[in-house]
MMTF fields as JSON, N, C-alpha, C and O atoms, coordinates in Angstrom:
{
  "mmtfVersion": "1.0.0",
  "mmtfProducer": "UNKNOWN",
  "numBonds": 355,
  "numAtoms": 356,
  "numGroups": 89,
  "numChains": 1,
  "numModels": 1,
  "chainsPerModel": [1],
  "groupsPerChain": [89],
  "chainIdList": ["A"],
  "bondAtomList": [4, 2, 8, 6, 12, 10, 16, 14, 20, 18, 24, 22, 28, 26, 32, 30, 36, 34, 40, 38, 44, 42, 48, 46, 52, 50, 56, 54, 60, 58, 64, 62, 68, 66, 72, 70, 76, 74, 80, 78, 84, 82, 88, 86, 92, 90, 96, 94, 100, 98, 104, 102, 108, 106, 112, 110, 116, 114, 120, 118, 124, 122, 128, 126, 132, 130, 136, 134, 140, 138, 144, 142, 148, 146, 152, 150, 156, 154, 160, 158, 164, 162, 168, 166, 172, 170, 176, 174, 180, 178, 184, 182, 188, 186, 192, 190, 196, 194, 200, 198, 204, 202, 208, 206, 212, 210, 216, 214, 220, 218, 224, 222, 228, 226, 232, 230, 236, 234, 240, 238, 244, 242, 248, 246, 252, 250, 256, 254, 260, 258, 264, 262, 268, 266, 272, 270, 276, 274, 280, 278, 284, 282, 288, 286, 292, 290, 296, 294, 300, 298, 304, 302, 308, 306, 312, 310, 316, 314, 320, 318, 324, 322, 328, 326, 332, 330, 336, 334, 340, 338, 344, 342, 348, 346, 352, 350],
  "bondOrderList": [1, 1, 1, 1, 1, 1, 1, 1, 1, 1, 1, 1, 1, 1, 1, 1, 1, 1, 1, 1, 1, 1, 1, 1, 1, 1, 1, 1, 1, 1, 1, 1, 1, 1, 1, 1, 1, 1, 1, 1, 1, 1, 1, 1, 1, 1, 1, 1, 1, 1, 1, 1, 1, 1, 1, 1, 1, 1, 1, 1, 1, 1, 1, 1, 1, 1, 1, 1, 1, 1, 1, 1, 1, 1, 1, 1, 1, 1, 1, 1, 1, 1, 1, 1, 1, 1, 1, 1],
  "groupList": [{"groupName": "UNK", "atomNameList": ["N", "CA", "C", "O"], "elementList": ["N", "C", "C", "O"], "formalChargeList": [0, 0, 0, 0], "bondAtomList": [1, 0, 2, 1, 3, 2], "bondOrderList": [1, 1, 2], "singleLetterCode": "X", "chemCompType": "L-PEPTIDE LINKING"}],
  "groupTypeList": [0, 0, 0, 0, 0, 0, 0, 0, 0, 0, 0, 0, 0, 0, 0, 0, 0, 0, 0, 0, 0, 0, 0, 0, 0, 0, 0, 0, 0, 0, 0, 0, 0, 0, 0, 0, 0, 0, 0, 0, 0, 0, 0, 0, 0, 0, 0, 0, 0, 0, 0, 0, 0, 0, 0, 0, 0, 0, 0, 0, 0, 0, 0, 0, 0, 0, 0, 0, 0, 0, 0, 0, 0, 0, 0, 0, 0, 0, 0, 0, 0, 0, 0, 0, 0, 0, 0, 0, 0],
  "groupIdList": [1, 2, 3, 4, 5, 6, 7, 8, 9, 10, 11, 12, 13, 14, 15, 16, 17, 18, 19, 20, 21, 22, 23, 24, 25, 26, 27, 28, 29, 30, 31, 32, 33, 34, 35, 36, 37, 38, 39, 40, 41, 42, 43, 44, 45, 46, 47, 48, 49, 50, 51, 52, 53, 54, 55, 56, 57, 58, 59, 60, 61, 62, 63, 64, 65, 66, 67, 68, 69, 70, 71, 72, 73, 74, 75, 76, 77, 78, 79, 80, 81, 82, 83, 84, 85, 86, 87, 88, 89],
  "secStructList": [7, 7, 2, 2, 2, 2, 2, 2, 2, 2, 2, 2, 2, 2, 2, 2, 2, 2, 2, 2, 2, 2, 2, 2, 2, 2, 2, 7, 1, 7, 1, 1, 2, 2, 2, 2, 2, 2, 2, 2, 2, 2, 2, 2, 2, 2, 2, 2, 2, 2, 2, 6, 1, 7, 4, 4, 4, 7, 7, 2, 2, 2, 2, 2, 2, 2, 2, 2, 2, 2, 2, 2, 2, 2, 2, 2, 0, 0, 0, 0, 0, 0, 1, 7, 7, 7, 7, 7, 7],
  "xCoordList": [-1.108, -1.221, -0.754, -1.192, 0.474, 1.169, 0.307, -0.886, 1.191, -0.008, -0.551, -1.742, 0.355, -0.392, -1.534, -2.577, -1.127, -2.141, -3.34, -4.301, -3.276, -4.469, -5.155, -6.363, -4.08, -4.799, -5.597, -6.47, -5.356, -5.818, -7.451, -8.559, -7.188, -8.704, -9.35, -10.569, -8.985, -9.761, -10.654, -11.798, -9.743, -10.483, -11.435, -12.531, -11.172, -12.082, -13.305, -14.295, -13.183, -13.956, -15.316, -16.52, -14.354, -15.495, -15.968, -17.17, -15.25, -16.329, -17.329, -18.516, -17.028, -18.046, -19.481, -20.563, -19.078, -20.015, -20.531, -21.443, -20.414, -20.745, -21.49, -22.709, -20.956, -22.214, -23.228, -24.334, -23.072, -24.364, -25.319, -26.525, -24.793, -26.067, -26.714, -27.921, -25.76, -26.51, -27.645, -28.833, -27.167, -27.956, -29.226, -30.197, -28.978, -30.164, -30.734, -31.905, -30.625, -31.226, -32.317, -33.448, -31.759, -32.325, -33.027, -34.02, -32.896, -33.331, -33.956, -34.935, -33.816, -34.283, -33.536, -32.463, -34.434, -33.637, -34.256, -34.983, -33.829, -33.51, -35.164, -35.591, -35.667, -37.015, -36.941, -37.868, -35.692, -35.691, -33.987, -33.218, -33.615, -32.488, -31.857, -30.652, -33.141, -33.213, -32.604, -31.734, -33.497, -32.89, -31.511, -30.686, -31.389, -29.825, -29.279, -28.494, -29.217, -27.964, -27.644, -26.595, -29.232, -29.312, -28.311, -27.318, -28.628, -27.535, -26.541, -25.884, -25.862, -24.653, -23.8, -22.882, -24.38, -24.455, -23.971, -22.838, -25.087, -24.754, -23.602, -23.091, -23.421, -22.155, -21.146, -20.258, -20.883, -19.828, -19.583, -18.56, -20.266, -20.24, -19.81, -19.159, -20.24, -19.54, -18.138, -17.554, -17.494, -16.404, -15.54, -14.453, -16.01, -15.037, -15.034, -14.036, -16.029, -15.665, -14.546, -13.861, -14.436, -13.762, -12.052, -11.083, -11.898, -10.782, -10.195, -9.026, -11.15, -11.053, -10.221, -9.679, -10.297, -9.806, -8.005, -7.328, -7.509, -5.98, -5.793, -6.525, -4.43, -4.225, -4.334, -4.985, -3.448, -3.349, -4.155, -4.051, -5.556, -6.649, -7.642, -8.684, -7.257, -8.071, -8.332, -7.672, -9.244, -9.624, -9.99, -10.902, -9.086, -8.499, -9.834, -10.762, -9.954, -11.325, -12.889, -13.703, -12.883, -13.875, -14.0, -14.887, -12.758, -12.488, -13.028, -13.988, -12.85, -12.931, -14.477, -14.832, -15.306, -16.196, -16.946, -17.859, -16.661, -17.745, -17.127, -17.874, -15.906, -15.681, -16.258, -16.444, -16.503, -16.883, -18.718, -19.383, -19.224, -20.369, -20.704, -21.855, -19.738, -19.878, -19.767, -20.373, -19.18, -18.926, -20.212, -20.869, -20.457, -21.817, -23.31, -24.22, -23.165, -24.176, -23.823, -24.489, -23.385, -22.757, -23.102, -23.853, -22.747, -22.964, -24.971, -25.549, -25.659, -26.864, -27.911, -28.957, -26.53, -27.203, -27.108, -28.072, -26.224, -25.937, -27.059, -27.723, -27.248, -28.1, -29.621, -30.39, -29.859, -31.422, -31.893, -33.008, -30.936, -31.532, -30.677, -31.379, -29.366, -28.722, -28.859, -29.084, -28.641, -28.311, -29.642, -30.604, -29.781, -30.754, -31.413, -30.708, -32.776, -33.595, -33.686, -33.696, -33.791, -34.071, -35.684, -36.54, -35.871, -37.338, -38.131, -37.742, -39.293, -39.879, -40.945, -41.67, -40.906, -41.509, -42.88, -43.652],
  "yCoordList": [-20.688, -19.047, -18.428, -18.744, -17.234, -16.603, -16.294, -15.993, -16.427, -15.761, -14.269, -13.992, -13.405, -11.794, -11.766, -11.115, -12.614, -12.952, -13.224, -12.456, -14.505, -14.872, -14.263, -14.32, -13.503, -12.584, -11.334, -10.875, -10.656, -9.665, -10.577, -10.055, -11.516, -12.053, -12.534, -12.557, -12.925, -13.054, -11.867, -11.895, -10.662, -9.194, -8.932, -8.509, -9.142, -9.372, -9.678, -9.046, -10.763, -11.998, -11.316, -11.067, -11.251, -10.607, -9.208, -9.206, -8.125, -6.614, -7.504, -7.422, -8.299, -8.539, -9.194, -9.023, -10.085, -10.564, -9.88, -10.541, -8.593, -7.671, -6.953, -6.848, -6.488, -5.632, -6.403, -5.879, -7.951, -8.385, -8.841, -9.066, -8.903, -8.876, -7.682, -7.464, -6.895, -5.251, -5.056, -4.782, -5.207, -4.909, -5.781, -5.363, -7.212, -7.697, -7.448, -7.307, -7.275, -6.809, -5.357, -5.299, -4.378, -3.334, -3.294, -2.588, -4.017, -4.332, -5.356, -5.18, -6.47, -7.672, -8.45, -8.055, -9.777, -10.514, -9.646, -8.658, -10.203, -9.587, -10.671, -11.731, -9.744, -10.514, -10.864, -11.435, -10.52, -11.171, -11.322, -10.79, -11.666, -12.041, -10.67, -10.425, -9.634, -8.494, -7.336, -6.484, -7.693, -6.404, -6.82, -6.037, -8.348, -8.384, -7.878, -7.086, -7.865, -7.351, -5.639, -4.998, -5.213, -4.029, -3.511, -2.854, -3.829, -3.109, -3.82, -2.88, -4.941, -5.423, -4.13, -3.377, -4.224, -2.793, -1.397, -0.926, -0.838, 0.187, 0.42, 1.484, -0.775, -1.083, -1.004, -0.262, -1.52, -1.858, -0.356, 0.167, 0.228, 1.707, 2.578, 3.541, 2.296, 3.328, 3.153, 4.195, 2.094, 1.498, 1.935, 2.496, 1.685, 2.149, 3.881, 4.536, 4.337, 5.947, 6.29, 7.307, 5.575, 5.692, 4.958, 5.706, 4.077, 3.793, 4.513, 4.769, 4.71, 5.615, 7.14, 7.842, 7.3, 8.349, 8.315, 7.298, 9.766, 9.494, 8.888, 8.93, 8.143, 7.504, 8.557, 8.365, 9.592, 10.291, 10.788, 11.222, 10.765, 11.313, 10.028, 10.178, 8.945, 7.939, 8.181, 8.944, 7.5, 7.5, 5.822, 5.107, 5.603, 3.874, 3.923, 3.403, 4.559, 3.983, 3.994, 3.077, 4.93, 4.794, 3.24, 2.4, 3.356, 1.744, 0.871, 0.315, 0.454, -0.164, -0.985, -2.136, 0.504, 0.401, -0.102, -0.915, 0.27, 0.24, -1.727, -2.698, -1.713, -3.039, -4.1, -5.262, -3.714, -4.811, -4.472, -5.482, -3.415, -3.871, -4.421, -4.483, -4.737, -5.374, -6.707, -7.496, -6.983, -8.454, -8.941, -9.952, -7.884, -8.477, -8.748, -9.525, -7.734, -8.001, -9.277, -10.261, -9.391, -10.615, -11.539, -12.315, -11.87, -12.637, -12.765, -13.851, -11.475, -11.449, -12.435, -13.082, -11.893, -12.441, -14.14, -14.888, -14.429, -16.106, -16.764, -17.689, -16.23, -16.786, -16.899, -17.854, -15.473, -14.684, -15.631, -16.141, -15.724, -15.869, -17.112, -18.056, -17.304, -18.172, -19.865, -20.853, -19.716, -20.91, -21.459, -20.738, -22.925, -23.56, -23.746, -24.197, -23.417, -23.834, -24.798, -25.649, -25.199, -26.324, -26.476, -25.629, -27.714, -28.072, -28.096, -28.8, -27.484, -27.667, -29.04, -29.271, -30.012, -30.726, -30.899, -31.809],
  "zCoordList": [-13.448, -13.731, -12.372, -11.266, -12.711, -11.538, -10.464, -10.486, -9.404, -8.328, -8.551, -8.411, -8.884, -8.701, -9.968, -9.899, -11.158, -11.977, -11.435, -11.406, -10.931, -10.124, -9.202, -8.971, -8.529, -7.401, -7.968, -7.232, -9.37, -9.927, -10.707, -10.837, -10.96, -11.727, -10.673, -10.845, -9.649, -8.125, -7.725, -7.272, -8.042, -7.548, -8.533, -8.163, -9.962, -11.008, -10.978, -11.346, -10.485, -10.549, -9.127, -9.181, -8.112, -6.752, -7.665, -7.931, -8.132, -8.621, -9.567, -9.252, -10.626, -11.084, -10.775, -11.337, -9.573, -9.007, -8.126, -7.628, -7.51, -6.628, -7.718, -7.585, -8.689, -9.623, -9.817, -9.943, -9.893, -10.683, -9.367, -9.464, -8.526, -7.161, -7.12, -7.013, -7.219, -6.942, -8.371, -8.2, -9.434, -10.47, -10.928, -11.559, -10.424, -9.988, -9.077, -9.429, -7.925, -6.834, -7.089, -6.607, -7.848, -8.675, -9.578, -9.402, -11.009, -12.027, -12.189, -12.914, -11.796, -11.417, -12.841, -13.298, -13.505, -14.408, -15.656, -15.553, -16.748, -18.071, -18.523, -18.066, -19.584, -19.748, -21.008, -21.583, -21.632, -23.186, -23.729, -22.928, -24.39, -25.285, -25.844, -25.898, -26.341, -26.761, -25.751, -25.933, -24.511, -23.52, -22.895, -22.426, -22.977, -22.311, -23.089, -22.569, -24.314, -25.325, -25.382, -25.434, -25.34, -25.086, -24.142, -24.454, -23.078, -21.501, -22.084, -22.529, -22.455, -22.66, -23.765, -23.441, -24.872, -25.763, -25.22, -25.315, -24.628, -23.824, -22.512, -22.165, -22.006, -20.923, -21.835, -21.414, -23.049, -23.982, -24.339, -23.896, -24.949, -25.296, -24.499, -24.903, -22.637, -22.223, -21.827, -21.528, -21.764, -21.588, -23.033, -22.902, -24.22, -25.235, -25.211, -25.512, -24.895, -24.74, -23.655, -23.757, -22.833, -21.921, -22.633, -22.506, -23.068, -23.645, -24.951, -25.24, -25.509, -26.722, -26.465, -27.319, -25.43, -25.063, -25.314, -25.465, -25.3, -25.38, -24.175, -23.186, -24.381, -22.896, -21.282, -20.255, -21.653, -20.733, -20.095, -18.948, -21.171, -20.132, -19.786, -19.148, -20.212, -19.593, -17.931, -17.225, -17.579, -15.96, -15.606, -16.021, -14.849, -14.627, -14.187, -14.808, -13.091, -11.989, -13.306, -13.42, -13.879, -15.088, -15.695, -15.849, -15.913, -16.769, -15.85, -16.383, -14.614, -14.06, -14.017, -14.27, -13.468, -13.285, -14.621, -14.477, -15.701, -16.741, -17.151, -17.27, -17.245, -17.232, -16.238, -16.6, -15.124, -14.055, -14.737, -14.969, -14.937, -15.563, -17.112, -17.545, -17.736, -18.658, -18.495, -19.221, -17.77, -17.223, -16.45, -16.695, -15.338, -14.578, -15.376, -15.086, -16.55, -17.344, -18.329, -18.008, -18.886, -19.371, -18.731, -19.322, -17.336, -16.43, -16.364, -16.384, -16.29, -16.075, -17.477, -17.529, -18.645, -19.908, -19.652, -19.81, -19.374, -19.173, -18.398, -18.866, -17.152, -15.953, -16.513, -16.401, -17.235, -17.13, -18.556, -18.667, -19.461, -21.009, -21.488, -21.849, -21.563, -22.162, -21.738, -22.436, -20.426, -19.605, -19.563, -19.3, -19.853, -19.53, -18.134, -17.231, -17.879, -16.564, -16.248, -17.137, -14.998, -14.18, -14.451, -14.197, -15.004, -15.105, -14.124, -13.192, -13.965, -12.703, -12.718, -13.686, -11.329, -11.569, -10.79, -11.093]
}
């Protein structure tokens, strides 16, 4: 991967991790797959609303905000719902 692209990917991962930490601290874990999917869907709809605007009317900062929320909520879904938990001994 080119250095510039890797740098942007690192920045995106940082933004997602930061959002993940903040959201988890405020809202706790997802309680079910349905809750997780509903939150992802809500964040996706907010991103979609910004993207579907005419290009000249799009707000890049809003797109960044919503995209990092989608990524963070997908991560929460993986952590809280999808990935197997360690067995307690």
